[in-house]
Every structure is written in C-alpha cells, then in structure tokens.
N, C-alpha and C positions, 0 to 999 in steps of 0.2 A: 220272706213269706212269713208270715207268723202261723208258729206251731204253739196251737194251745196244745197242753196237758191232759188225759183224762185220769190221770191218776190223782190219788189223793197224796200232795205234795206241797211245801213250801210256796212256789214258781208255779205262777200260771199257763205261763209257756216261754218259748225264743223265740228271737226270728235268725232264720237261716236263709243266710245271704249270698250272691255271686257276682263273688270280686272279678270283676273282666280285666284289668291288672297284671294279677295273681293269677287270673283263671283256675283260681279257688271259694271252694264254699267257706263260708265262714260263721261260724254261730254267734253269736249277742243275746245277751240275757245277763238283765236286771239282777242282782241277788240283793235279798232284807238282810244286810247284814249291818254292824253297826261299821264304824271307818277304824277301829281298833283292831277290826279282820281280816285286813287289808293285809298286810303279814302273812298272815295262815293261807291266803288261795293262789299267793303268789306262789309261795312253796308247795303245796298241793298241788299246782297245775306246774311247776318243775319238776316232779315226783313223776307224775301222772303223763302230760302228752308229749308229745316225739316233736317239737316243733311251734310255732308261732303260737303265743297269746300274749292280749297289751288286757290289762286291770286298772280304770282307775276311778276311785270315788266320784261319787257326782254329790256336794253337801245338798243341792236341791233338793234333788229330791228322795235324797235319804238311801242311793242304791247301791251295789258295787255294781259298776258295769264291766262285764266280763267277756269279751271278744274271745277265739277260741280258731282256727284253720282247725276245716271238720276232718285232713288227714292226718291232725295230730293226736287224733282217735283214735288207732293204731287197730280198735275189732271194728271200725268200720268199713265197709263194703263198697265198688262202684255198682255192684249188679240187684244192691238192697232196694228196697222199696222204701217212702219217705214212712211208713208208719215205722217201721224196723228202724229208721236212724234216729224218728222219733224218741222210741222208749230207752235205744240207747243212750241220747241224751239226756234225757229226762232222769235217765238209773245216774248217771255221772254228776249228774249238779246234783240231784239230793246226795249220793254220796259227798262231795262237795260241802254242802251245809250240812252234815253230818257231822263232817269234822271238824267244819270250819268251826261251828259252837259247841264241841266238845275241849278244842286249845283253851 
C-alpha cells in the first residue's frame, strides 16, 4: 500500500507492505540522498530501531532504498489507524533525513 504524505517534506510517501513469510509489515522508502550518506543512515537506524532493516543504494535511481520492519518502530501499536501510522513513519523519516544531511 502506497501512503502519500500530506505534510511538507522531502519524500512524497512510502510503501507499507505485508510480508507473508515473516507475518509482519515492512516500511519501504527511497531517500533522495547521495551514496556517501549510506553509513549515516545505517548508523541512525542502528541507534533508533529495535529490529531488522535493510539499506541499499540504487545507482540507477539515485535513491537510498530503506526497508524497516514496522515492529522496529516501538511507537507504533497494533490498534493504530493507518493515518496514525503514516504520521509516525513520516515524522521518523523526516528526522532521519535531517540527521543524515547534518552529518
């Protein structure tokens, strides 16, 4: 499911995907950052998520592809609406972008 942000930020949206193999939701987002920021993003994720994530730079598109298990973001609860989840994820991504560009 593609969720588009209604906030002013650097990304237009993200994908919320159901992973049948692991029975979990995954957040997929392409960050418009240069390849040199890959380690900064990995470091931020390592310090802020409590679970699995994957980061890979796409030279063809010029985006850093980030996949994060939704359970990794401890502020998300099962009873939340999609809108609430979208707001939390969007704010998290905005903070990630800010920290990445400052490094």
